C-alpha positions in Angstrom: -10.6 30.3 -19.7 -8.1 28.3 -17.7 -9.0 24.7 -16.8 -9.1 23.6 -13.2 -5.8 22.1 -12.1 -5.6 18.8 -10.4 -5.5 19.1 -6.6 -2.2 18.1 -5.2 -1.3 17.5 -1.5 0.2 20.3 0.5 3.4 19.9 2.5 1.3 19.5 5.6 -0.5 16.5 4.0 2.9 15.0 3.2 4.0 15.3 6.8 0.8 13.9 8.1 1.0 10.9 5.8 4.7 10.4 6.8 3.7 10.5 10.5 0.9 7.9 9.9 3.3 5.7 8.0 5.8 5.9 10.8 3.1 4.9 13.3 2.0 2.0 11.1 5.6 0.9 10.8 6.1 1.0 14.6 2.9 -1.1 15.0 4.2 -3.6 12.4 7.5 -3.9 14.4 5.5 -4.4 17.7 3.1 -7.0 16.4 5.6 -10.0 16.5 6.3 -9.2 20.2 2.6 -9.3 21.2 1.9 -13.0 22.0 -1.9 -12.9 21.9 -1.7 -11.8 18.3 0.2 -14.9 17.2 -2.9 -16.5 15.5 -3.4 -13.4 13.3 0.1 -12.2 13.0 0.5 -12.9 9.2 -2.8 -11.4 8.2 -2.2 -8.3 10.3 1.2 -7.7 8.8 -0.1 -8.3 5.3 -2.9 -5.8 5.9 -0.6 -3.2 7.4 1.8 -3.7 4.5 -1.0 -3.4 1.9 -2.4 -0.3 3.6 1.0 1.4 3.6 1.6 0.4 -0.1 -1.7 1.9 -1.1 -1.0 5.1 0.8 2.4 5.6 -0.7 1.2 4.9 -4.2 -1.9 7.1 -3.9 -0.2 10.1 -2.3 3.5 10.1 -3.0 3.1 8.7 -6.6 0.2 11.1 -7.1 -2.1 8.3 -8.4 -4.9 9.6 -6.2 -4.7 12.9 -8.1 -4.1 11.6 -11.6 -6.6 10.3 -14.2 -8.6 7.2 -13.2 -7.1 5.4 -16.2 -3.7 5.5 -14.6 -5.1 4.0 -11.4 -6.7 1.1 -13.4 -3.5 0.4 -15.3 -1.5 0.3 -12.1 -4.1 -1.8 -10.3 -4.2 -4.3 -13.1 -0.4 -4.5 -13.1 -0.4 -5.2 -9.4 -3.0 -7.9 -9.6 -1.1 -9.5 -12.5 2.1 -9.4 -10.5 0.4 -11.0 -7.4 -1.1 -13.7 -9.6 2.3 -14.4 -11.2 3.8 -14.7 -7.8 1.2 -17.2 -6.7 1.6 -19.2 -9.9 5.4 -19.3 -9.4 4.9 -20.5 -5.8 2.6 -23.3 -7.1 5.0 -24.3 -9.9 7.9 -24.7 -7.5 5.6 -26.4 -4.9 6.3 -23.7 -2.3 2.6 -22.9 -1.8 
């Protein structure tokens, strides 16, 4: 009896994700030119960047379709990297 294979995205899914990423990138490029968004510019850009990062990691690196353990290891590594970045900013008084 063969075991069920992991579901992987189809070429159509890849194209849809690529189109969504292109639209998100266009919005990111437009945000600095929209003056009423000035107070929330940085949080918006960070949110768009994080969303694109998660999308690329989940779909193109296949973490969405792999074992949950891989997701945990990757997530922990990202959190540690962010914390290290914050500590370095604090150490060099750039925070």
